[in-house]
C-alpha positions in Angstrom: 0.4 2.7 -17.0 1.8 -0.3 -19.3 4.4 1.6 -21.5 5.7 3.2 -18.0 6.0 -0.4 -16.6 8.5 -1.3 -19.1 10.1 2.1 -19.7 12.4 2.4 -16.7 15.8 1.1 -16.0 17.8 0.7 -13.0 20.9 2.5 -11.5 23.0 1.4 -8.6 21.1 3.2 -6.4 17.8 2.3 -7.8 15.6 -0.8 -9.6 13.7 -1.2 -12.9 10.0 0.4 -12.9 9.3 -3.2 -13.5 11.2 -4.6 -10.3 9.5 -1.6 -8.6 6.0 -2.9 -9.7 7.3 -6.7 -9.2 8.0 -5.9 -5.3 4.9 -4.2 -4.9 2.8 -6.5 -6.7 4.2 -9.3 -4.6 3.1 -7.7 -1.5 -0.5 -7.4 -2.9 -0.7 -10.7 -5.0 -0.7 -13.2 -1.9 -3.0 -15.5 -0.2 -5.4 -12.5 -0.3 -6.3 -13.2 -3.7 -7.5 -16.9 -3.0 -7.9 -17.2 0.6 -9.3 -13.9 1.0 -11.5 -14.0 -1.8 -13.4 -17.1 -0.5 -13.6 -15.5 3.4 -15.1 -12.9 1.6 -17.8 -14.6 -0.5 -18.4 -16.9 2.9 -19.1 -14.0 5.2 -20.5 -11.6 2.8 -22.2 -13.8 -0.1 -21.4 -13.5 -3.8 -22.1 -9.7 -3.4 -19.0 -9.0 -1.4 -17.3 -9.8 -5.2 -18.6 -6.6 -6.6 -17.4 -4.2 -3.6 -14.4 -5.6 -3.9 -13.9 -4.5 -7.5 -15.5 -1.3 -6.6 -12.7 -0.7 -3.9 -10.1 -1.2 -6.4 -10.9 2.1 -8.4 -10.6 4.1 -5.7 -7.5 2.0 -4.5 -5.6 2.7 -7.8 -5.7 6.5 -6.8 -4.7 6.1 -3.4 -2.0 3.8 -4.6 -1.0 6.4 -7.5 -0.9 9.1 -4.7 1.3 7.5 -2.2 3.7 6.2 -4.8 4.1 9.7 -6.5 4.6 11.3 -3.1 6.8 8.1 -2.4 8.8 9.7 -5.7 8.9 13.1 -4.7 10.1 12.9 -1.1 12.5 10.0 -1.9 16.4 10.2 -0.3 19.6 8.4 -1.7 20.8 6.5 1.6 23.2 3.9 1.9 23.8 3.7 -1.7 20.0 2.7 -2.5 17.1 5.1 -3.0 14.5 4.8 0.3 11.1 6.7 0.6 7.4 5.8 1.4 5.2 7.0 4.0 7.4 7.8 6.9 9.7 9.6 4.4 6.7 12.0 2.9 5.1 12.7 6.2 8.4 14.0 7.7 9.7 15.5 4.5 6.8 17.2 3.1 4.3 17.9 6.2 7.1 18.4 8.6 5.4 15.9 11.4 8.6 14.5 12.5 6.8 12.4 15.3 3.9 11.4 13.4 6.7 9.9 10.9 8.4 7.9 13.8 4.9 6.7 15.0 4.2 5.3 11.2 7.4 3.7 11.0 7.4 1.6 14.2 4.0 0.6 13.4 4.6 -0.4 10.3 8.0 -2.6 11.4 5.8 -4.1 13.7 3.0 -5.1 11.5 4.9 -6.0 8.7 7.4 -8.5 11.0 5.2 -10.0 13.2 1.3 -9.1 12.1 1.0 -9.5 7.9 3.4 -12.5 7.3 1.7 -14.7 9.5 -1.4 -14.9 7.3 0.6 -15.4 4.4 2.3 -18.4 5.9 -1.0 -19.6 7.4 -2.7 -20.0 4.3 0.1 -21.6 2.4 0.1 -24.2 5.4 -3.3 -25.1 5.0 -3.2 -25.3 1.0 -0.2 -27.7 1.4 -2.0 -29.7 4.3 -5.2 -30.1 2.2 -3.0 -31.0 -0.8 -0.2 -33.2 0.1 -0.8 -34.0 4.0 2.2 -31.7 5.4 1.8 -30.8 8.9 1.7 -26.9 9.1 4.7 -27.0 11.3 6.9 -28.2 8.2 5.4 -26.0 5.5 6.5 -23.2 8.4 9.8 -24.5 8.5 10.7 -24.3 5.0 9.2 -20.7 4.7 11.2 -19.8 7.5 14.2 -20.8 6.1 13.9 -19.5 2.4 13.2 -16.0 3.6 16.3 -16.0 5.7 18.3 -16.9 2.7 16.5 -14.3 0.4 16.6 -11.5 2.7 20.1 -11.6 3.5 20.7 -10.6 -0.2 18.9 -7.0 0.8 16.6 -5.4 -1.8 18.2 -6.6 -4.9 18.1 -10.2 -4.3 14.6 -9.3 -3.3 13.6 -7.4 -6.7 15.0 -10.2 -8.5 13.2 -13.0 -7.2 10.3 -10.9 -6.9 10.6 -10.1 -10.9 10.6 -13.7 -11.8 8.1 -15.3 -9.3 5.3 -13.0 -9.3 4.6 -12.6 -13.2 5.5 -16.4 -13.6 3.1 -17.5 -11.0 -0.1 -14.8 -11.7 0.3 -15.8 -15.5 -0.1 -19.5 -14.9 -2.8 -18.8 -12.0 -4.4 -16.7 -14.6 -4.2 -19.3 -17.4 -5.7 -21.9 -15.1 -8.4 -19.9 -14.2 -9.5 -19.1 -18.2 -9.4 -22.5 -18.7 -11.9 -23.2 -16.0 -14.1 -20.2 -16.6 -14.2 -21.1 -20.7 -15.4 -24.6 -19.9 -18.2 -23.1 -18.0 -18.8 -20.3 -20.1 -22.4 -20.7 -20.6 -22.7 -20.4 -16.5 -20.7 -16.9 -16.1 -23.6 -14.6 -17.4 -25.4 -15.9 -14.5 -23.0 -15.5 -11.9 -22.3 -12.1 -13.1 -25.9 -11.2 -12.5 -25.8 -13.1 -8.9 -23.0 -11.2 -7.5 -25.1 -7.7 -9.0 -28.5 -8.5 -7.8 -26.4 -9.5 -4.1 -24.3 -6.6 -4.1 -27.6 -4.5 -4.0 -29.9 -6.9 -2.3 -32.1 -7.5 -5.3 -31.3 -11.5 -4.9 -33.8 -13.8 -3.0 -31.4 -15.7 -1.2 -28.6 -13.1 -0.2 -30.9 -10.1 0.0 -30.5 -9.7 3.7 -26.7 -9.4 3.3 -25.8 -6.1 1.4 -24.3 -4.9 4.5 -22.1 -8.0 5.2 -21.2 -7.6 1.7 -20.2 -4.3 1.4 -18.0 -4.4 4.9 -16.8 -7.9 3.4 -15.8 -6.7 -0.3 -14.4 -3.5 1.2 -12.5 -5.2 4.0 -10.8 -8.2 1.6 -10.4 -5.7 -1.5 -8.4 -3.3 0.5 -6.2 -6.4 2.3 -5.4 -7.8 -1.1 -4.5 -5.1 -2.9 -3.5 -3.1 0.3 -3.8 0.2 -1.6 -3.9 3.4 0.9 -1.7 0.9 3.5 1.4 2.4 2.3 3.5 -0.9 1.5 3.3 -0.3 -2.4 5.0 3.2 -1.8 8.2 2.0 -0.6 9.0 -0.2 -3.8 8.0 2.7 -5.7 10.3 5.1 -4.2 12.9 2.9 -5.5 12.6 2.8 -9.1 15.0 4.8 -11.1 12.6 6.9 -13.2 12.7 10.6 -14.7 9.3 11.9 -13.2 7.7 10.5 -9.9 4.0 10.2 -11.5 5.7 7.4 -14.3 6.2 5.2 -10.7 2.7 6.3 -9.4 0.9 5.0 -13.1 2.6 1.9 -12.8 1.5 1.2 -8.8 -2.1 2.4 -9.8 -1.9 -0.7 -12.4 -0.6 -3.4 -9.9 -4.0 -2.2 -7.8 -6.2 -3.7 -11.3 -4.3 -6.8 -11.9 -4.5 -8.0 -8.1 -8.1 -6.9 -7.8 -9.8 -6.8 -11.2 -8.0 -10.1 -12.8 -7.1 -12.2 -10.3 -9.7 -11.9 -7.2 -12.4 -11.8 -9.8 -10.6 -14.8 -11.8 -10.7 -16.6 -8.2 -14.4 -15.7 -7.1 -15.3 -16.9 -10.5 -14.1 -20.2 -10.4 -15.7 -20.7 -6.7 -19.2 -19.4 -7.9 -19.4 -20.9 -11.0 -18.1 -24.6 -9.4 -20.5 -24.0 -6.2 -17.8 -24.7 -3.9 -18.4 -22.2 -1.3 -20.6 -21.5 1.8 -22.1 -18.2 2.9 -22.5 -18.0 7.1 -24.7 -15.8 8.7 -23.3 -13.2 11.2 -26.0 -14.2 13.9 -23.8 -15.8 16.6 -25.4 -18.8 15.8 -23.0 -20.4 13.1 -26.1 -20.9 10.4 -25.7 -21.2 6.8 -27.4 -19.3 4.0 -25.6 -21.7 1.5 -23.3 -24.7 2.8 -22.1 -26.7 -0.5 -18.9 -27.7 1.9 -20.3 -28.6 5.2 -17.7 -28.7 8.1 -14.9 -26.8 5.7 -13.5 -23.8 7.2 -13.1 -20.6 4.7 -10.3 -20.3 2.9 -7.9 -21.9 -0.2 -9.8 -24.7 0.5 -13.0 -23.2 -1.8 -10.8 -22.7 -4.4 -8.6 -26.1 -4.3 -12.2 -27.3 -4.5 -13.3 -25.5 -7.2 -10.6 -26.5 -9.3 -11.1 -30.3 -8.6 -14.4 -30.0 -9.8 -13.6 -29.4 -13.3 -10.6 -31.1 -13.3 -10.1 -33.7 -10.8 -6.8 -34.1 -8.5 -5.3 -30.7 -9.9 -6.8 -28.1 -7.7 -5.4 -28.8 -4.6 -2.1 -29.4 -5.6 -1.9 -26.3 -8.0 -3.3 -23.8 -5.6 -1.3 -25.4 -2.6 2.2 -24.0 -5.1 0.2 -21.0 -6.1 -0.4 -20.2 -2.6 3.6 -21.0 -1.7 4.8 -18.7 -4.2 2.3 -16.0 -4.1 2.7 -16.0 0.0 6.6 -16.3 -0.1 6.9 -13.5 -2.5 4.6 -11.3 -0.2 7.0 -12.0 3.1 9.6 -11.1 1.2 7.9 -7.7 0.4 6.7 -7.4 3.7 10.5 -7.5 4.9 11.7 -5.0 2.6 8.8 -2.4 3.7 9.9 -3.3 7.4 14.2 -2.6 6.2 13.2 0.7 4.5 11.2 1.7 7.6 14.4 1.1 9.9 16.7 2.8 7.7 14.3 5.9 8.5 14.5 5.1 12.0 18.0 4.1 12.9 21.8 4.8 11.0 25.3 3.5 12.0 25.8 0.1 14.3 22.9 0.2 15.8 20.9 -0.1 12.3 23.0 -3.1 11.9 22.0 -4.9 14.9 18.3 -4.0 14.1 18.6 -5.1 10.6 19.4 -8.6 12.1 16.9 -8.7 14.7 14.5 -7.7 12.0 15.2 -10.6 10.2 14.9 -13.0 13.2 11.5 -12.1 13.5 10.3 -12.4 10.2 11.2 -15.2 9.8 9.9 -16.4 13.8 6.4 -15.0 12.3 6.4 -16.7 8.8 6.7 -20.2 11.2 4.2 -18.9 14.0 2.0 -17.9 11.6 1.7 -21.4 10.1 1.1 -23.5 13.0 -1.6 -20.8 14.4 -5.2 -20.8 13.7 -6.6 -19.7 10.8 -9.3 -17.3 12.5 -6.2 -15.7 14.3 -4.0 -15.4 11.8 -6.7 -13.1 9.8 -7.7 -11.0 13.2 -4.0 -10.1 13.7 -3.7 -9.0 10.0 -7.1 -7.2 9.9 -5.6 -5.0 12.9 -2.7 -4.5 11.4 -3.8 -3.3 8.0 -6.6 -0.9 9.8 -3.9 1.0 11.7 -1.6 1.4 8.6 -4.4 2.5 6.4 -5.6 5.1 8.9 -2.1 6.8 9.7 -1.4 6.7 5.9 -4.9 8.2 4.5 -4.5 10.9 6.7 -1.3 11.5 5.6 -1.7 11.4 1.7 -4.9 13.8 2.3 -2.8 16.4 3.9 -0.4 15.9 1.1 -2.6 15.3 -2.2 -1.9 19.0 -3.7 2.4 18.4 -4.2 0.7 15.1 -5.8 -1.6 16.7 -7.8 0.9 19.8 -9.1 3.6 16.7 -10.2 0.1 15.0 -12.1 -0.5 18.6 -14.0 2.8 19.0 -14.5 3.5 15.2 -16.0 0.5 15.4 -18.0 1.4 19.0 -19.7 5.0 17.5 -20.6 3.1 15.0 -22.0 1.3 17.0 -24.5 4.3 18.8 -25.3 5.6 15.6 -26.2 8.3 15.4 -24.1 10.0 13.1 -22.1 8.7 14.3 -18.8 11.2 15.4 -16.1 10.5 16.5 -12.4 11.7 20.2 -10.9 10.6 20.7 -7.8 11.7 24.3 -7.8 9.7 25.4 -10.9 6.4 23.4 -9.3 7.2 25.1 -5.8 7.0 22.1 -4.1 9.4 22.3 -0.9 12.0 19.8 0.7 12.2 17.3 -2.4 15.8 17.8 -1.9 16.5 14.7 -4.0 15.0 16.2 -7.6 16.8 19.5 -6.9 18.8 20.0 -10.6 19.1 16.6 -11.0 16.3 15.7 -13.1 17.4 17.8 -15.9 21.1 16.9 -15.5 20.4 13.1 -15.9 17.3 12.7 -18.0 17.7 15.4 -20.8 
């Protein structure tokens, strides 16, 4: 996975494997890693962290399948590589109506429902750290998104290529420092997570159902596996075999959930800066170390402040700004790809302009609405996309596994794998017919 990430080359029509990885990771690494992990602990207890990690292994598999399919059935359109669920549904399954449905749903979710979650968490972090009014943060995000989206996928890829690795590394370094300073506590925290996940802990023993529910829910939200979002970026990569980018995108799930989310959880649990609320409709708490504090980025801010007084709020707020901003950029790109699937010609250009206005507006409005409303809307959008996409990738699993077997066979023979769909009996992969051998051999 790591080797393939740095090997790909970009072209006039396509971006590099690493750039596609960065765009997909910018969608995956967002406020869900910081605010989402906190809400999982708050409503599911420490055991939710175990189930977040468990779902990552299934998520990596779905990310591999959807990204490989996106490469197999991608097209060259308006001088750029385009692909994703709508494309592989239509070309691979022949279900035009289903492809159109997915594209419409994805545009609505990516421009209206999901950006609000990111903007809301960023605004909350900024208010806690710098006392900035949510409308101020929302205005800044909206203006920046408007400027970046004017440059299209190339500018988005360039910005994501810089922002995502830089901020992820900085966040991980700080997390490692805090965990190392409390290394003696780590074994007991890991034990607490495992015991709570299987109802063996006396305090959280009755929460196993909530732990599984919130762990899976927030795990899928943060890594977006199965949602089909990462497949859009995967299709834009310039590679000689679809499986190469499938592997790269699978790796992004591990980075997102097993590394960044786990680091956040360790910081929160080691510091003790969290609440755990019962789902009894009465607002009762099993643990209440932060009275009156809403579940979200404030947990992580308080956790860092305990170890490094005065640093936590500001650092997490800045991390949220970068992560959230990069994620909204990725959402715009996903919406644009699906719009290009639906429309062509002058109507497409007008629709793109409306799309940019919508995502700018939803970014601003998300910043000023309540956190509970923002997350509720995000969960609805996520759920619809996941179900629509999972049906498609289950129905299309055969060509993905044929491609994987072909890739492995070529690797065993010591050659650089190239893709020939005709040889494998994969139909409607027109982009690849006669192309790979000519270009890469």
